[in-house]
C-alpha positions as CSV (number, residue, x, y, z in Angstrom):
1,M,-4.6,33.9,42.6
2,S,-7.1,31.4,44.5
3,T,-10.3,30.4,43.5
4,P,-13.6,30.9,45.5
5,Y,-13.8,27.3,45.7
6,Q,-10.3,27.3,47.5
7,L,-11.0,30.2,49.7
8,L,-14.3,28.7,50.8
9,G,-12.5,25.3,52.0
10,Q,-13.0,23.6,48.8
11,E,-15.3,20.7,49.0
12,D,-16.1,20.5,52.8
13,G,-16.6,24.6,52.9
14,I,-19.0,24.1,49.6
15,R,-21.0,21.4,51.0
16,A,-21.3,23.9,54.2
17,L,-22.5,26.8,52.2
18,A,-25.1,24.6,50.0
19,N,-26.5,23.2,53.3
20,A,-26.1,26.8,55.1
21,F,-28.4,28.4,51.8
22,Y,-31.1,25.8,52.2
23,E,-31.0,26.3,56.2
24,A,-31.5,30.2,55.5
25,M,-34.4,29.2,53.2
26,D,-36.0,27.5,55.8
27,E,-35.5,29.8,58.3
28,L,-36.2,33.6,56.6
29,E,-39.5,34.5,56.1
30,E,-38.7,36.3,53.3
31,A,-37.6,33.5,51.4
32,Q,-40.7,31.2,52.0
33,P,-41.9,32.1,48.2
34,I,-39.1,30.4,47.1
35,R,-38.8,27.6,49.6
36,R,-42.4,26.4,48.6
37,M,-40.7,25.8,45.1
38,H,-39.0,23.1,46.6
39,A,-40.0,19.3,47.9
40,D,-40.2,19.2,51.8
41,N,-37.1,17.1,51.9
42,L,-34.2,19.0,50.8
43,D,-31.6,16.4,50.8
44,A,-31.3,16.0,47.0
45,I,-31.6,19.7,46.1
46,K,-28.4,20.7,48.5
47,N,-26.6,17.8,46.9
48,S,-27.3,19.3,43.4
49,L,-26.5,23.2,44.4
50,F,-23.3,21.5,46.2
51,M,-22.1,19.9,42.7
52,Y,-23.2,23.3,40.7
53,L,-21.2,25.4,43.1
54,T,-18.2,23.2,43.3
55,G,-17.5,23.6,39.9
56,W,-18.8,27.1,39.0
57,L,-16.6,28.6,42.2
58,G,-13.5,26.8,40.6
59,G,-13.4,23.0,41.9
60,P,-13.9,19.7,39.9
61,P,-17.1,20.0,37.6
62,L,-19.3,17.5,39.7
63,Y,-22.7,18.7,38.3
64,A,-21.7,18.7,34.7
65,D,-19.9,15.4,35.2
66,A,-23.2,14.2,36.7
67,T,-25.9,15.9,34.4
68,S,-23.5,16.4,31.2
69,S,-24.7,20.0,31.0
70,V,-24.3,22.8,33.3
71,C,-27.6,24.3,32.2
72,L,-29.7,26.3,34.7
73,T,-32.4,27.0,33.1
74,T,-33.7,23.8,32.3
75,P,-34.2,22.5,35.9
76,H,-36.2,26.0,36.8
77,K,-38.2,26.6,33.7
78,G,-41.1,24.9,35.6
79,F,-41.1,27.5,38.4
80,S,-42.2,31.2,37.7
81,I,-39.1,33.0,38.6
82,G,-38.8,36.9,38.7
83,E,-36.9,39.6,40.6
84,K,-38.3,38.9,43.7
85,E,-37.5,35.2,43.6
86,R,-34.0,35.9,42.5
87,D,-33.6,38.5,45.1
88,Q,-34.9,36.0,47.5
89,W,-32.4,33.6,46.5
90,L,-29.7,35.9,46.8
91,L,-30.8,36.9,50.7
92,C,-30.3,32.8,51.3
93,M,-26.9,33.0,49.7
94,D,-26.0,36.4,51.3
95,A,-27.2,34.5,54.9
96,A,-25.3,31.1,54.0
97,L,-22.2,33.3,53.3
98,E,-22.1,34.9,56.5
99,K,-23.3,31.5,58.4
100,I,-20.0,29.7,56.7
101,N,-18.0,33.0,57.8
102,A,-16.6,33.5,54.4
103,S,-14.3,36.4,54.3
104,D,-15.1,40.2,53.2
105,E,-12.8,39.3,50.2
106,V,-14.9,36.3,49.4
107,K,-18.0,37.7,49.5
108,A,-16.9,40.8,47.6
109,M,-15.6,38.6,44.9
110,L,-18.9,36.7,44.6
111,K,-21.3,39.7,45.0
112,E,-21.7,40.3,41.4
113,P,-21.2,36.8,39.7
114,M,-24.1,35.3,41.9
115,W,-26.1,38.4,41.3
116,Q,-25.2,37.4,37.3
117,L,-26.1,33.7,37.8
118,A,-29.4,34.4,39.9
119,D,-30.8,36.9,37.5
120,F,-29.9,34.3,34.3
121,I,-32.4,32.2,36.0
122,R,-35.4,34.5,35.8
123,N,-38.0,33.4,33.3
124,N,-40.9,36.0,34.3
125,D,-40.3,39.5,34.0
126,K,-43.3,40.4,36.2
127,G,-41.8,41.4,39.6
């Protein structure tokens, strides 16, 4: 069985996904609350998402190699992240998967794991 990393086009495909994710965050009115949590320049965070997703989706562990961790709660603890923010993040990821023309197979394969990943980051039970 192929990994999502392979199905999405390996390094180039994951980089395109990370870029499309932040493009969606810039473009979608519904995502503006989480967009405001980020710096004006998104280059560094795009690269971090690319590295994280590469390993998480079955490729080389770039993020773990660079940070000696795969912990996502620590980088996010300075932000109030509830269900609304989780859902905004998922909206951006869904839009990114559409933008890069991910197959229905890959979208179905990632739906639940992406929800679990986004939900794990929540640190605020209020909305």
